[in-house]
N, C-alpha and C positions, 0 to 999 in steps of 0.2 A: 135741511138746516144749513145756513151759510157758514162756510169755513169748515164744515165737517165732511169727511170722506166716507162715502157709503161703500162698504165692501161688496155688496150685491151689485151696485152700480159699476164698480171696477171690473167685476167678473163679467157682467154683460158687455161692457165696453171691450174687454179683451177677447171675448168669445168669437168675435167676428174674424179673428186671425187664425182660428183653429178649426179642425174638423176631425171626425172619427174616420180612420182608415177602414173601409169595409172589409178588406181581406184579413186584417189582423185585430181590429178592435182597438188599436192604439190611437192616441190623440197625436195629430201631426199638424204642422203649419200648413195653412192653405197656400198652395203654390201661387195662386193669383195675388196673394197679399205679401209675398216675400219681398218684392221691390219696395213696397211701402214700409215694411219693417226695417229693411236696410237703410232706407232714406232717412229715417228718424232715429237711428242708432247713434248714440254718442260714443266717441272714440277718443283715446289719448295715448300719448307716448311719454315716457318718463326717463330721465337720466338721474344721476345722483343729485344734481342741483337745479334741474329745470323740468318744466312740464309744458307740453303743447296739446291743447284740447280742441276737438272739433265738436261744435254744438249746432245741430241742425235746427232750422226754424220749424215750428209746428204749423205755420200758416202757408208757407210756400217752399220752394225747393232750394232756398239759399242756406248756406252754412256760415258759421262764424268760427274763425280760428283765433284762439287765445293762447298767448305765450307768457309764462312767468318763470322767474328764476330767483334763487336765494339772494343774488346780488341786486335784483330789481323786482321786489315782490308784487307790486300792483300789476295785474294782468294787462297786457296790451294786445290790441287787435292786430292781426296780420292780414294784409290784403292780397298776399301772394307769397311766393317763396322768398324768404329773406336773402339778402346778399351775403354769401359765405365770407367775403372779405371783412365786412363790418359787423356781421352777426352770425359767427360760425356755429354756435350751439343751436340757435333757432333754425338755421338752415339744415343742420345735421338731423334734428328731430323732425323737421318737415319731410326730409327725404326718407327717414325711417318710417314715418306714418304713411306716406304714399306707397312705399315698398311693401308694407305690412297689409295694406288694404287696396291692392291694385284694382282700378276700375270702380271702386265703391265711393270714392271722393271726387269732387270736381278737380280737374287739373288746374294748374296755375292760370292757363289761358281762359278758362271758363269762369273764373271768379270776377265779380264786378269790381271795378277800380274805385277806390275811395278817394 
């Protein structure tokens, strides 16, 4: 049915990421799928008044960085590390995000220019 989520379909879809560990019988993530899981994981950092989110594409390896703050609520897309002189809070959150997830996110130089 269109617009309906099938729980059995979701289980089948997610099952490709897991396997039974033969020595313990525990369910574990398939090591070969770990890169794919990390690549599609959404991440964010928060401060008291701002949020910077990383949203990966489901169709390719690109990511979108969105920044919002209480002073300027509509999210805006970032195409790289913000200038600390003109956008200090966004730059601070950018640095915090990169420090928290080293190697998991594209570096500033790997991002496509808008």
